[in-house]
C-alpha positions in Angstrom: 28.2 -17.1 -8.7 28.3 -18.3 -12.3 30.3 -21.2 -13.7 30.5 -21.2 -17.4 31.9 -23.6 -20.0 31.2 -22.3 -23.6 27.4 -22.3 -23.9 26.7 -24.1 -20.6 26.0 -21.9 -17.5 25.4 -22.9 -14.0 24.3 -20.3 -11.4 24.8 -21.0 -7.7 23.1 -18.6 -5.3 21.3 -18.5 -2.0 17.6 -17.9 -1.4 16.4 -14.4 -2.2 19.5 -13.4 -4.2 17.7 -12.9 -7.5 18.2 -16.2 -9.2 14.8 -16.2 -11.0 15.4 -12.7 -12.3 18.9 -13.7 -13.6 17.7 -16.9 -15.2 14.9 -15.2 -16.9 17.2 -12.4 -18.1 19.7 -14.9 -19.5 16.9 -16.8 -21.2 15.5 -13.7 -22.8 18.9 -12.5 -23.9 19.4 -15.7 -25.8 16.1 -15.1 -27.6 16.0 -11.3 -28.1 19.4 -10.3 -29.3 18.2 -10.0 -32.9 15.3 -11.2 -35.1 17.2 -14.4 -36.0 17.3 -15.4 -32.3 13.6 -15.5 -31.6 13.5 -19.2 -32.5 16.2 -20.0 -29.9 13.5 -20.8 -27.3 13.1 -24.2 -29.0 16.8 -25.0 -28.3 17.1 -23.9 -24.7 17.2 -26.4 -21.9 15.9 -24.7 -18.8 15.6 -27.1 -15.8 14.4 -26.4 -12.3 13.7 -28.6 -9.2 10.0 -28.2 -8.8 6.9 -28.0 -11.0 5.9 -24.8 -9.2 9.2 -23.1 -10.1 9.0 -24.3 -13.7 5.5 -22.9 -14.0 6.6 -19.7 -12.3 9.5 -19.2 -14.7 7.3 -19.8 -17.8 4.8 -17.4 -16.5 7.4 -14.7 -15.7 9.0 -15.1 -19.1 5.6 -14.6 -20.8 4.7 -11.7 -18.5 8.1 -10.0 -19.2 7.5 -10.3 -22.9 4.0 -8.8 -22.5 5.4 -5.9 -20.5 8.2 -5.3 -23.0 5.7 -5.3 -25.9 3.3 -3.0 -24.1 0.5 -5.7 -24.1 0.5 -5.4 -20.3 1.4 -2.4 -18.1 5.0 -2.8 -16.8 5.3 -3.3 -13.1 9.0 -2.5 -13.3 11.3 -1.4 -16.0 14.3 -3.3 -14.6 14.1 -6.2 -17.1 13.6 -4.0 -20.1 16.4 -1.6 -19.2 18.8 -4.5 -18.3 18.1 -6.3 -21.6 18.5 -3.1 -23.7 21.9 -2.4 -22.0 23.3 -5.9 -22.0 22.1 -6.6 -25.6 23.1 -3.1 -26.8 19.8 -2.7 -28.7 17.2 0.1 -28.8 13.8 0.0 -27.1 12.2 -0.3 -30.5 14.4 -3.3 -31.5 13.7 -5.0 -28.1 10.0 -4.4 -28.4 9.9 -5.8 -32.0 12.0 -8.9 -31.1 9.9 -9.5 -28.0 6.7 -9.3 -30.1 8.1 -11.8 -32.5 9.2 -14.2 -29.7 5.9 -13.9 -27.9 4.1 -14.8 -31.2 6.3 -17.8 -31.8 5.9 -19.1 -28.2 2.1 -18.7 -28.3 1.9 -20.5 -31.6 4.3 -23.3 -30.6 3.8 -23.5 -26.8 4.7 -27.2 -26.6 8.3 -26.3 -27.6 8.5 -23.6 -24.9 10.2 -25.8 -22.4 11.0 -25.0 -18.8 10.8 -28.3 -16.9 11.8 -30.2 -13.8 14.8 -32.5 -13.7 12.4 -35.5 -13.4 10.3 -34.4 -16.4 13.5 -33.9 -18.5 14.8 -37.4 -17.6 11.4 -39.0 -18.3 11.4 -37.3 -21.7 14.8 -38.6 -22.5 13.9 -42.2 -21.5 10.9 -42.3 -23.9 
């Protein structure tokens, strides 16, 4: 279930319902809709409960980008096909945007932020 208020989205779902896939898809949609969007990763607040989940999400985002760009063999085509459909872009556009995003993230990894609630609050208090 999704609650939304303008640009703020909250997903409520039980274990095993595909939350991670959905969150990663939404994250990538914000960054891959066009060339101008690739810098959006610097402005996205992605918060999880545990360090393990935060690290898993970062790893899965990067892995999905590597699979979309062809740098890594795709285990599944689900994410790529879903993004192409929901963003209404071609495979070539998606691949090009994914390459640009991956390059930005790798050169500016400190601004690629998926963190825990605790880490976010600590960052605010500094």
